[in-house]
C-alpha positions in Angstrom: 59.2 -57.7 -16.5 60.3 -58.1 -20.0 61.2 -55.0 -22.1 58.8 -56.1 -24.7 55.7 -56.3 -22.4 55.0 -52.5 -22.7 55.4 -52.8 -26.5 52.9 -55.7 -26.7 50.4 -53.8 -24.6 50.8 -50.7 -26.7 50.4 -52.7 -30.0 47.3 -54.6 -28.5 45.8 -51.2 -27.5 46.4 -49.8 -31.0 44.8 -52.9 -32.6 41.7 -52.7 -30.3 41.4 -49.0 -31.1 41.7 -49.7 -34.9 39.0 -52.4 -34.6 36.7 -50.0 -32.7 37.2 -47.4 -35.4 36.5 -49.8 -38.2 33.2 -51.0 -36.5 32.2 -47.4 -35.9 33.0 -46.4 -39.5 31.0 -49.4 -40.7 27.9 -48.4 -38.7 28.2 -44.8 -40.0 28.4 -46.0 -43.6 25.4 -48.4 -43.2 23.4 -45.6 -41.6 24.2 -43.2 -44.6 23.3 -46.0 -47.1 20.0 -46.5 -45.3 19.2 -42.8 -45.4 19.9 -42.7 -49.2 17.9 -45.8 -49.8 15.0 -44.3 -47.8 15.1 -41.1 -49.9 14.9 -43.2 -53.1 12.1 -45.2 -51.7 10.2 -42.2 -50.4 10.5 -40.5 -53.8 9.3 -43.6 -55.6 6.3 -43.9 -53.2 5.4 -40.2 -53.8 5.6 -40.6 -57.6 3.4 -43.7 -57.6 0.9 -42.1 -55.3 0.8 -39.0 -57.6 -0.1 -41.2 -60.6 -2.8 -43.0 -58.6 -4.3 -39.7 -57.5 -4.2 -38.4 -61.1 -5.9 -41.5 -62.4 -8.4 -41.6 -59.5 -10.0 -38.3 -60.6 -10.5 -39.5 -64.2 -13.7 -40.9 -65.8 -14.0 -44.7 -65.4 -14.3 -45.5 -69.1 -14.3 -43.8 -72.5 -17.8 -45.2 -73.2 -19.2 -43.0 -70.4 -17.7 -39.9 -72.2 -19.2 -41.1 -75.5 -22.7 -41.3 -73.9 -23.2 -45.1 -73.7 -26.6 -46.2 -72.6 -26.5 -47.2 -68.9 -28.5 -50.4 -69.7 -25.6 -51.6 -71.9 -23.2 -51.6 -69.0 -20.8 -53.2 -68.2 -20.7 -54.9 -71.6 -20.6 -51.4 -73.2 -17.3 -50.6 -71.6 -14.2 -50.8 -73.8 -12.6 -54.2 -73.8 -9.2 -52.9 -75.0 -7.5 -50.8 -72.3 -4.8 -48.2 -72.9 -4.3 -44.9 -74.5 -4.5 -44.3 -78.2 -1.1 -44.5 -79.9 1.0 -41.4 -79.4 -1.1 -40.0 -76.6 0.9 -38.3 -73.9 0.2 -38.6 -70.2 -0.9 -35.0 -69.9 -3.7 -35.8 -72.4 -5.1 -38.8 -70.6 -8.8 -38.4 -69.9 -10.0 -41.8 -68.7 -8.8 -44.2 -66.1 -7.7 -47.0 -68.4 -5.5 -44.7 -70.5 -2.8 -45.6 -67.9 -2.8 -49.2 -69.1 0.6 -49.8 -70.7 2.0 -46.4 -69.6 5.8 -46.5 -69.3 8.2 -43.7 -68.9 11.5 -42.6 -67.3 11.0 -39.6 -65.0 13.9 -37.5 -63.6 14.0 -36.0 -60.2 16.7 -34.2 -58.2 18.0 -37.4 -56.7 17.8 -39.6 -59.8 15.9 -41.2 -62.6 12.9 -43.5 -62.1 11.3 -46.1 -64.4 7.5 -45.9 -64.2 5.1 -48.6 -65.4 1.4 -48.8 -65.1 -1.2 -51.5 -65.9 -5.0 -51.4 -65.7 -7.1 -54.6 -65.7 -10.7 -55.4 -65.1 -11.2 -57.2 -61.8 -14.0 -59.2 -60.2 -16.0 -57.1 -57.8 -16.2 -59.7 -55.1 -12.6 -60.8 -55.5 -10.7 -57.6 -56.5 -7.3 -59.4 -56.8 -8.7 -61.7 -59.5 -8.3 -60.3 -63.0 -11.1 -61.0 -65.5 -11.1 -60.8 -69.3 -14.5 -59.2 -69.8 -15.5 -55.7 -68.8 -16.8 -55.2 -65.3 -17.7 -52.3 -63.1 -14.2 -52.5 -61.5 -10.8 -51.7 -62.8 -7.5 -52.1 -61.0 -4.5 -49.8 -61.6 -1.1 -51.0 -60.6 1.8 -48.5 -60.7 5.4 -49.6 -60.3 8.1 -47.0 -59.8 11.8 -48.2 -59.6 14.9 -46.1 -59.1 17.5 -46.6 -61.8 20.3 -45.7 -59.3 19.1 -47.8 -56.4 17.2 -51.1 -55.9 14.5 -49.3 -54.1 11.0 -48.8 -55.6 7.3 -48.8 -54.9 4.2 -50.4 -56.1 0.8 -48.8 -55.6 -2.6 -50.3 -56.4 -5.9 -48.6 -56.7 -9.3 -50.1 -57.6 -11.8 -47.8 -59.3 -15.5 -48.8 -59.4 -18.4 -47.5 -61.5 -21.9 -47.6 -60.2 
């Protein structure tokens, strides 16, 4: 045989081994990226769920705290949703105070942009937003990581009867 045959076999083996290492390294890196993304997403879901749970426990409408006559409902509910200017989240007392809420929250793994919206919805078609007060309000909370593309959206419909 030729003197270069062993050299070619050795070079071929080294190239095959290098390709194997590159593929294995790529798999490891993708796995780590998936773990990190999952952690960002899990935190976003947890934050969104926390806001939904907080809002779920609140009074349906300010009119109920003010003692509105039950015969005047749902027309007696506030048409304008949202918290009074300058009110902090810790001071929210009714469900619709979360309308227009936006903040940046920090965690151990990064910062998250949080936005919430409350709208009146049709009782029979809860995905349909309506302009007049009804017995049903929908809260949508969107939480996005500022470091990753991962985020979460949670929706909750609160009804008053």
